[in-house]
C-alpha positions as CSV (number, residue, x, y, z in Angstrom):
1,M,-3.2,68.2,-19.9
2,H,-3.1,70.8,-17.1
3,E,-0.7,73.2,-18.8
4,R,-1.9,76.8,-18.6
5,V,-1.7,78.5,-21.9
6,L,-1.9,82.3,-22.3
7,I,-2.8,83.5,-25.8
8,I,-2.1,87.1,-26.6
9,G,-4.9,88.3,-29.0
10,A,-8.4,87.1,-29.9
11,G,-8.1,87.8,-33.6
12,I,-8.1,85.0,-36.2
13,G,-4.7,83.7,-35.1
14,G,-5.6,83.6,-31.4
15,L,-8.9,82.0,-32.1
16,C,-7.4,79.4,-34.4
17,T,-4.9,78.6,-31.6
18,A,-7.7,78.1,-29.2
19,L,-9.5,75.9,-31.7
20,A,-6.4,73.8,-32.0
21,L,-5.5,73.5,-28.3
22,A,-8.9,73.5,-26.5
23,P,-9.7,69.9,-27.4
24,T,-6.4,68.8,-25.8
25,G,-7.8,69.8,-22.3
26,R,-5.3,72.6,-21.6
27,D,-6.5,75.6,-19.5
28,I,-6.6,78.5,-22.0
29,V,-6.8,82.2,-21.3
30,I,-7.0,84.6,-24.2
31,L,-6.0,88.2,-23.5
32,E,-7.6,90.7,-25.9
33,R,-6.9,94.4,-25.8
34,D,-10.1,95.4,-27.6
35,P,-13.7,95.3,-26.3
36,A,-15.9,92.2,-26.7
37,P,-18.2,92.1,-29.7
38,P,-21.5,93.8,-29.4
39,R,-24.6,91.7,-28.7
40,G,-26.6,90.9,-31.8
41,D,-26.0,89.6,-35.3
42,A,-23.3,90.0,-38.0
43,D,-24.6,93.4,-39.1
44,H,-24.2,94.8,-35.5
45,A,-20.7,93.4,-35.4
46,F,-19.8,95.1,-38.7
47,V,-21.2,98.5,-37.7
48,D,-20.4,98.7,-34.0
49,W,-17.4,96.4,-33.1
50,T,-14.4,98.5,-32.2
51,R,-11.2,96.6,-33.0
52,R,-8.4,99.2,-33.0
53,G,-5.9,96.3,-32.6
54,V,-6.9,94.9,-36.0
55,G,-6.2,97.5,-38.7
56,H,-7.5,95.2,-41.5
57,L,-10.8,94.3,-39.7
58,R,-12.9,95.8,-42.5
59,H,-10.9,94.7,-45.5
60,S,-11.9,91.8,-47.7
61,H,-11.3,88.4,-46.2
62,A,-11.6,84.8,-47.4
63,F,-10.4,81.5,-46.0
64,L,-8.6,79.3,-48.5
65,A,-9.4,75.6,-48.8
66,R,-6.5,74.7,-46.4
67,L,-8.2,76.6,-43.6
68,R,-11.8,75.8,-44.6
69,T,-10.9,72.1,-44.6
70,I,-9.4,72.4,-41.1
71,I,-12.6,74.0,-39.8
72,R,-14.9,71.4,-41.6
73,N,-12.9,68.4,-40.4
74,E,-11.9,69.5,-36.9
75,H,-14.9,71.5,-35.9
76,P,-18.0,70.6,-38.0
77,E,-20.3,72.4,-35.6
78,L,-18.3,75.6,-36.2
79,H,-18.5,75.0,-39.9
80,A,-22.3,74.8,-39.6
81,D,-22.4,78.0,-37.4
82,L,-20.5,79.9,-40.1
83,L,-22.9,78.9,-42.8
84,A,-25.9,79.6,-40.6
85,A,-24.5,83.1,-40.1
86,G,-24.5,83.7,-43.9
87,C,-20.9,83.0,-44.7
88,R,-20.4,81.9,-48.3
89,E,-18.7,78.9,-49.8
90,L,-17.4,79.4,-53.4
91,G,-16.7,76.0,-55.0
92,F,-14.6,74.7,-57.9
93,E,-17.4,75.1,-60.4
94,R,-17.3,78.9,-60.0
95,M,-13.7,78.8,-61.4
96,L,-14.7,77.0,-64.6
97,T,-14.6,78.9,-67.9
98,D,-16.8,78.1,-70.9
99,L,-14.0,76.0,-72.3
100,H,-13.8,74.0,-69.2
101,R,-17.5,73.3,-69.2
102,Q,-17.5,71.8,-72.6
103,D,-16.0,68.5,-71.3
104,Y,-16.0,69.0,-67.5
105,R,-16.4,65.9,-65.4
106,P,-16.7,66.4,-61.6
107,Q,-14.2,64.7,-59.5
108,A,-14.2,64.0,-55.7
109,A,-11.2,66.3,-55.2
110,D,-13.3,69.2,-56.5
111,R,-15.2,69.3,-53.2
112,D,-12.0,70.4,-51.5
113,F,-11.4,73.5,-53.7
114,V,-13.7,75.7,-51.7
115,V,-13.2,79.3,-50.5
116,L,-15.1,80.3,-47.3
117,T,-15.8,84.1,-47.6
118,S,-17.5,86.7,-45.5
119,R,-17.0,90.0,-43.8
120,R,-14.1,89.6,-41.4
121,T,-16.3,90.8,-38.5
122,T,-18.7,87.9,-39.2
123,L,-16.0,85.3,-39.3
124,E,-14.4,86.5,-36.1
125,L,-17.7,86.9,-34.3
126,V,-18.9,83.3,-35.1
127,I,-15.5,81.7,-34.3
128,R,-15.2,83.6,-31.1
129,R,-18.7,82.6,-29.8
130,Y,-17.9,79.0,-30.7
131,V,-14.5,79.1,-28.8
132,E,-16.3,80.7,-25.8
133,R,-18.4,77.5,-25.5
134,Y,-15.4,75.5,-24.4
135,P,-15.4,75.2,-20.6
136,N,-11.5,75.4,-20.5
137,V,-11.3,78.6,-22.5
138,R,-11.7,82.2,-21.1
139,I,-11.4,85.4,-23.1
140,D,-10.5,88.5,-21.1
141,S,-11.4,91.5,-23.2
142,E,-10.0,95.0,-22.7
143,T,-6.9,93.5,-21.2
144,F,-3.7,95.0,-22.6
145,V,-0.5,92.9,-22.4
146,R,2.2,95.3,-21.3
147,K,5.2,92.9,-21.5
148,L,6.3,89.3,-21.2
149,L,7.6,88.0,-17.9
150,T,10.9,86.2,-18.5
151,Q,13.6,84.5,-16.5
152,R,17.0,83.0,-17.3
153,D,17.1,79.3,-17.6
154,P,20.1,77.0,-18.2
155,Q,18.6,76.1,-21.6
156,G,17.9,79.7,-22.6
157,L,15.6,82.6,-22.1
158,R,12.2,81.4,-20.7
159,V,8.9,83.2,-20.9
160,V,6.8,82.4,-17.8
161,G,3.8,84.8,-18.2
162,V,2.7,88.3,-19.0
163,S,2.1,91.6,-17.3
164,V,-1.3,93.1,-18.2
165,A,-3.3,96.2,-17.5
166,D,-7.1,96.2,-17.4
167,A,-9.9,98.1,-15.6
168,A,-8.7,96.8,-12.3
169,G,-5.1,97.9,-12.8
170,A,-1.8,96.2,-13.5
171,R,-1.2,92.5,-12.6
172,D,0.9,89.6,-13.6
173,I,-0.4,86.3,-15.0
174,I,1.7,83.2,-14.9
175,G,1.4,80.5,-17.6
176,D,3.2,77.4,-18.7
177,L,3.1,78.6,-22.3
178,V,2.6,82.0,-23.9
179,I,1.3,82.1,-27.5
180,D,1.8,85.4,-29.3
181,A,-1.1,86.0,-31.6
182,G,-0.9,89.8,-31.2
183,G,-0.5,90.4,-34.9
184,R,1.8,92.7,-36.8
185,T,1.9,95.3,-34.0
186,S,2.9,92.9,-31.3
187,S,6.0,94.1,-29.4
188,C,6.9,90.8,-27.8
189,I,9.6,89.9,-30.2
190,E,11.3,93.3,-29.8
191,Q,11.3,92.8,-26.0
192,L,12.8,89.4,-26.3
193,V,15.5,90.6,-28.6
194,E,16.3,93.4,-26.2
195,E,16.7,90.8,-23.5
196,G,19.2,88.9,-25.5
197,A,17.2,86.4,-27.5
198,S,18.4,85.7,-31.0
199,I,15.5,85.9,-33.4
200,P,16.6,86.3,-37.0
201,E,14.2,88.3,-39.2
202,E,13.9,89.2,-42.9
203,S,11.5,91.9,-44.0
204,E,10.8,93.9,-47.2
205,S,8.0,96.0,-48.6
206,A,5.1,94.3,-50.4
207,G,5.1,97.2,-52.8
208,I,1.3,98.0,-52.7
209,L,-1.4,99.8,-50.8
210,Y,-4.7,98.2,-50.2
211,F,-8.2,99.9,-50.4
212,T,-11.5,98.3,-49.6
213,R,-15.2,99.4,-49.8
214,H,-18.2,97.4,-48.7
215,Y,-21.5,97.2,-50.5
216,R,-24.9,95.6,-50.0
217,L,-27.4,94.4,-52.6
218,L,-30.6,96.4,-52.7
219,P,-33.8,94.6,-51.6
220,G,-35.2,92.4,-54.3
221,T,-32.0,92.4,-56.4
222,Q,-29.8,89.4,-57.2
223,E,-26.0,89.2,-57.6
224,P,-25.0,89.9,-61.2
225,Q,-24.3,86.8,-63.3
226,R,-20.7,85.8,-63.6
227,T,-19.2,86.9,-67.0
228,K,-16.0,86.2,-68.8
229,A,-14.6,89.5,-67.5
230,G,-14.3,88.1,-64.0
231,G,-14.2,89.7,-60.7
232,T,-10.4,89.9,-60.4
233,G,-7.7,91.4,-62.6
234,D,-4.4,93.2,-62.9
235,L,-4.0,96.3,-65.0
236,G,-0.4,96.9,-63.9
237,F,-1.2,100.2,-62.3
238,L,-4.2,98.7,-60.5
239,K,-5.2,95.3,-59.2
240,F,-8.8,94.5,-58.2
241,G,-10.8,91.8,-56.5
242,L,-14.5,91.2,-55.8
243,F,-15.4,89.3,-52.5
244,P,-18.9,88.0,-52.0
245,A,-19.8,88.1,-48.3
246,D,-22.6,87.2,-45.9
247,N,-26.2,88.4,-45.8
248,G,-26.3,90.2,-49.2
249,C,-23.0,92.0,-48.7
250,F,-19.9,92.1,-50.7
251,S,-16.6,94.0,-50.8
252,I,-14.3,95.3,-53.5
253,T,-10.6,95.7,-53.0
254,L,-8.4,97.8,-55.2
255,C,-4.6,97.7,-54.9
256,T,-2.2,100.3,-56.2
257,P,1.6,100.1,-56.5
258,E,3.4,102.4,-54.0
259,P,4.8,104.8,-56.7
260,E,1.2,105.6,-58.0
261,L,0.8,108.5,-55.6
262,E,-1.8,110.4,-57.6
263,L,-4.1,107.4,-57.8
264,R,-3.5,106.5,-54.1
265,K,-4.6,110.0,-53.0
266,A,-7.8,110.0,-55.1
267,I,-8.9,106.4,-54.5
268,V,-9.8,107.0,-50.9
269,R,-12.8,109.1,-52.0
270,P,-15.9,106.9,-52.4
271,E,-17.0,108.6,-55.6
272,V,-13.6,108.0,-57.2
273,F,-13.5,104.4,-55.9
274,D,-16.9,103.7,-57.5
275,A,-15.9,105.5,-60.7
276,I,-12.9,103.2,-61.0
277,C,-15.1,100.1,-60.4
278,A,-17.6,101.3,-63.0
279,R,-14.7,101.4,-65.6
280,L,-13.9,97.7,-65.0
281,P,-16.1,95.3,-66.9
282,G,-15.9,92.6,-64.2
283,L,-17.0,95.0,-61.4
284,A,-19.3,97.5,-63.2
285,P,-22.5,95.4,-62.8
286,W,-21.9,95.1,-59.1
287,V,-21.6,98.8,-58.4
288,D,-24.6,99.7,-60.5
289,P,-26.8,101.9,-58.3
290,A,-29.8,99.9,-59.3
291,I,-28.2,96.7,-57.9
292,A,-26.2,97.7,-54.8
293,E,-25.3,100.6,-52.6
294,G,-22.0,101.4,-50.8
295,V,-22.4,101.0,-47.1
296,S,-18.9,102.0,-45.9
297,R,-16.2,104.5,-46.5
298,V,-13.0,103.4,-48.3
299,F,-10.7,101.7,-45.9
300,G,-7.0,102.0,-46.7
301,M,-4.1,99.9,-45.5
302,G,-0.4,100.8,-46.1
303,E,3.0,99.9,-44.8
304,L,2.5,96.3,-46.0
305,Q,5.5,94.2,-45.3
306,S,6.4,90.6,-45.9
307,R,8.3,89.3,-42.8
308,W,9.8,86.0,-41.8
309,R,11.0,85.3,-38.3
310,Q,12.9,82.3,-36.8
311,V,12.5,81.5,-33.2
312,A,14.7,78.4,-33.4
313,G,17.2,76.7,-35.7
314,E,20.9,76.4,-36.3
315,G,22.8,79.1,-34.4
316,V,19.7,80.3,-32.6
317,A,19.6,80.0,-28.8
318,P,16.5,78.2,-27.5
319,L,13.6,80.5,-26.5
320,L,11.4,78.5,-24.1
321,G,7.7,78.8,-23.3
322,Y,7.0,81.2,-26.1
323,F,5.4,80.5,-29.6
324,P,4.4,83.2,-32.0
325,V,1.7,82.5,-34.6
326,G,0.1,84.5,-37.4
327,D,1.5,87.9,-38.2
328,A,3.7,88.0,-35.1
329,L,5.7,85.2,-36.8
330,V,5.1,85.6,-40.5
331,R,3.6,88.6,-42.3
332,T,2.4,88.2,-45.9
333,N,1.0,90.5,-48.6
334,P,-2.8,90.4,-48.1
335,L,-3.2,90.3,-51.9
336,Y,-2.7,86.5,-51.8
337,G,-5.3,85.9,-49.1
338,R,-3.0,83.5,-47.1
339,G,-2.7,85.4,-43.8
340,C,-5.5,83.6,-42.0
341,S,-4.5,80.2,-43.4
342,F,-0.9,80.8,-42.3
343,A,-2.1,81.5,-38.8
344,A,-4.3,78.4,-38.7
345,V,-1.6,76.1,-40.0
346,A,0.9,77.5,-37.4
347,A,-1.8,76.8,-34.6
348,Y,-2.3,73.2,-35.7
349,V,1.5,72.7,-36.1
350,L,1.8,73.9,-32.5
351,R,-0.9,71.5,-31.3
352,D,0.9,68.6,-32.9
353,V,4.2,69.6,-31.4
354,L,2.7,70.0,-27.9
355,V,0.8,66.7,-28.1
356,S,4.0,64.9,-29.0
357,G,5.6,66.1,-25.8
358,G,9.3,66.3,-25.2
359,D,11.8,68.7,-23.8
360,P,10.8,72.4,-23.9
361,A,13.9,73.3,-26.1
362,D,13.1,70.4,-28.4
363,R,9.5,71.5,-28.8
364,V,10.4,75.0,-30.0
365,Q,12.9,73.4,-32.4
366,A,10.3,71.1,-33.7
367,Y,7.8,73.9,-34.1
368,Q,10.2,76.0,-36.2
369,A,11.2,73.1,-38.3
370,R,7.5,72.3,-39.1
371,I,6.8,76.0,-39.8
372,N,9.7,76.1,-42.3
373,A,8.4,73.0,-44.1
374,E,4.7,74.0,-44.1
375,L,4.9,77.8,-44.8
376,R,8.3,78.8,-46.1
377,P,7.6,77.7,-49.8
378,Y,4.5,79.9,-49.9
379,Y,6.3,82.8,-48.3
380,L,9.2,82.7,-50.8
381,N,6.7,82.3,-53.7
382,M,4.8,85.4,-52.6
383,R,8.0,87.4,-52.0
384,D,9.3,86.6,-55.5
385,Q,6.0,87.6,-57.1
386,D,6.0,90.9,-55.0
387,R,9.5,91.7,-56.2
388,A,8.5,91.1,-59.8
389,A,5.4,93.3,-59.4
390,I,7.4,96.1,-57.9
391,R,9.8,96.1,-60.9
392,R,6.9,96.1,-63.3
393,A,5.2,99.1,-61.5
394,R,8.4,101.1,-61.7
395,Q,9.0,100.2,-65.3
396,Q,5.4,101.4,-66.2
397,L,6.3,104.8,-64.8
398,T,9.6,105.0,-66.7
399,P,9.1,106.8,-70.0
400,G,10.6,104.8,-73.0
401,H,11.2,101.7,-71.0
402,R,11.7,98.6,-73.1
403,P,11.5,95.2,-71.4
404,S,14.4,92.8,-72.0
405,L,14.1,89.8,-74.2
406,R,14.1,87.6,-71.1
407,S,11.3,89.6,-69.5
408,R,9.2,89.4,-72.7
409,L,9.7,85.6,-72.9
410,V,8.7,85.1,-69.2
411,R,5.6,87.3,-69.7
412,S,4.7,85.4,-72.8
413,F,5.1,82.0,-71.1
414,L,2.9,83.1,-68.2
415,E,0.2,84.9,-70.3
416,D,0.2,82.8,-73.5
417,G,1.2,79.5,-71.9
418,V,0.4,79.0,-68.2
419,N,-2.8,81.2,-68.0
420,I,-4.2,79.8,-71.3
421,A,-3.6,76.3,-70.3
422,I,-5.3,76.7,-66.9
423,R,-8.2,78.5,-68.6
424,S,-8.6,75.7,-71.1
425,D,-7.9,72.4,-69.2
426,A,-9.9,71.6,-66.1
427,D,-7.3,69.1,-65.0
428,L,-4.6,71.7,-65.1
429,L,-6.9,74.1,-63.2
430,R,-7.2,71.5,-60.5
431,E,-3.4,71.1,-60.4
432,A,-2.8,74.8,-60.1
433,L,-5.5,75.3,-57.4
434,R,-3.7,72.8,-55.2
435,G,-0.8,75.2,-54.8
436,F,-3.1,78.2,-54.6
437,H,-5.1,76.7,-51.7
438,M,-1.9,75.6,-49.9
439,L,-2.6,71.9,-50.4
440,E,0.8,71.3,-51.8
441,H,4.0,73.3,-52.8
442,P,2.9,76.3,-54.8
443,S,5.0,75.4,-57.9
444,A,4.8,71.6,-57.6
445,W,2.2,71.3,-60.3
446,L,4.2,73.0,-63.0
447,K,7.3,70.8,-62.3
448,R,5.4,67.7,-63.1
449,P,6.5,66.6,-66.7
450,D,2.9,65.9,-68.0
451,N,1.7,69.3,-66.8
452,L,4.6,71.2,-68.1
453,A,4.3,69.5,-71.5
454,K,0.6,70.6,-71.7
455,V,1.5,74.2,-70.8
456,L,4.2,74.2,-73.5
457,R,1.8,72.9,-76.1
458,Y,-0.6,75.8,-75.4
459,W,2.3,78.2,-75.4
460,F,3.5,77.1,-78.8
461,T,0.0,77.0,-80.3
462,R,-0.7,80.0,-82.6
463,R,-2.7,82.7,-80.9
464,E,-5.6,82.6,-83.3
465,L,-6.2,78.9,-82.5
466,K,-6.5,79.6,-78.8
467,A,-8.3,83.0,-79.0
468,D,-11.3,81.7,-77.1
469,A,-9.2,81.1,-74.0
470,Y,-8.1,84.7,-73.6
471,P,-10.1,86.6,-71.1
472,P,-11.5,90.0,-72.2
473,R,-9.4,93.1,-71.4
474,P,-9.9,93.6,-67.6
475,G,-10.1,97.4,-68.0
476,P,-8.8,100.5,-69.6
477,G,-5.1,101.4,-69.9
478,R,-3.5,103.7,-67.4
479,A,-3.8,106.9,-69.5
480,E,-7.4,106.3,-70.3
481,M,-8.3,105.5,-66.7
482,F,-6.5,108.6,-65.4
483,Q,-8.2,110.8,-68.0
484,S,-11.7,109.5,-67.0
485,L,-10.9,110.3,-63.3
486,G,-9.5,113.7,-64.0
487,L,-6.0,112.8,-62.8
488,A,-2.7,113.8,-64.3
489,A,-1.3,110.6,-65.9
490,D,2.3,111.9,-66.1
491,A,2.6,113.3,-62.6
492,D,4.1,110.2,-61.1
493,M,6.2,109.6,-64.2
494,I,7.7,113.0,-63.6
495,R,8.1,112.3,-59.9
496,A,9.6,108.9,-60.5
C-alpha cells in the first residue's frame, strides 16, 4: 500500500496504531507535540522525559491480557524488548488464593491470563524505539497539530491532512488518512463538529480522583511476600491498588470519591499518602522504610470522564479520511485499566478495515460497527459500575442512610456469592478473568447456567462454612482512618 497515514500523537494509542499499520506497508508519519525521549535507559525516561501532552504519564499502568497477547503474537521482538527492559508479567498463579491452590491443576488457557506491567514511561520508551525501526515510519517530535485540513466531498466531509507548527514555522501536511490519537485533550472532534460533522457523544463523570506515588526497593531487599490481604481493595471512601513495575520499582494508586474533599486535599502530601498506605494491611509491607523509599511526589489526576463518540452509524453523515482511536474516541475510568487495551483494539480493528479495502464511506461505517461490537460492552459495564460507586459514595456521607432491601440483596449477592465463588473455585476465577481481560463480554461468564448455579450455591451456603474464603478486612473504617490522619471525619458529611 502507498497510502500516506498521518497519526496525531505518539502516546500508546498512536504507537499501537503504528504497530498495527506499519507491517501493511503504508507510509506513516507520527506527529507528536512533546519532545523525543531522552537518551538512556528506563530510569532516565522516568526522571527526564517531558510529556505535557500526557497528563497520566506517571500514573500506574498495566496492559491487560488482550493487549499483551496482541504484542506477543503480532510483535514477538517487541515483547522480548519489553521484558529485557524490565517490564513484568504477572500470571494467573498470582491470582490464586490458598483455597484455589488446594486442588489447582494448570490449564493451557492460564498462560493467556497475564498482565504486563511497568512504569508508563518504560512502556512508551520501548514501544517507541521499536516502532522507529520500521523504515516506513517517521516520528516528528515537537510538532504541534494546529488543525485538520478538510474539504467538502459529495459523500461527506473529508479530512485531507493537518496544519502543524514546529521549529521551522507553520506548514500543511497532506495525507490519505488522518488517525487521531491525540488523547483526551485532542480538539479535532470539536473542529469537525464546528464544520458541520455529526458526531454524537455521551459523557459523564467517573466520580473519582486518582493519586499515584512511585517507590523503589532499597538495595538488597526483596518484594514483600503476597498475603491474603492483597494489594487491591475498596473501603468505600478509598480504593487502592499496588502495581509492580520495572527495575525494582512499583507504584501505588489511591482513588477517592469526588465528595471526599478533606481526604482529597490531604492525600497529595507524600507523608499523608504514605500514612494511608501504612494503615492498609496489603500495602503496609511495601511502604516500610526498611524495604522501599518513595521516589516521586504524589501525582493527582482529576476531571475523569467516561466518554463515547460515534463517527459513523445510522443518522450520522459519513466523515471521510479520519479515524479517532484511544481517548479521542472512547474515554474510560483509569480505575479499570482498560484505556491502553481500548486504544490497541481500535488500532487493530482499523488495520483490518483498511486491509479489507472498500469505499471510504464504507470503511468508516465498518470501523464504527466493529468498535461498537468490540468495545461497547466494556464501556457500558464500566459506566454502570461507576454510577453505582457514585451512589455508594454519596450514601456514605449521608448521616442515617439506610440501604434499600434491593441494595442489600445486590451487595450480598456480590460479596457473599460472586466474590466468594471466584475466591474458592479456580474454574470460576478463569471464567471471570476472561471478561476482566477483555477476552469475552464482561458479564458472559455469569450468564452461563453452570457458572450461575455455582455462584448461587456459594451465596446460599452459611457464612461460617465459607469463612476461609473471605479476605481479611482491607483497612480501617472511614472514621478510624480520618482520626489517624488528623482529618475531620464529619466535614464532608456537613458539606454534603
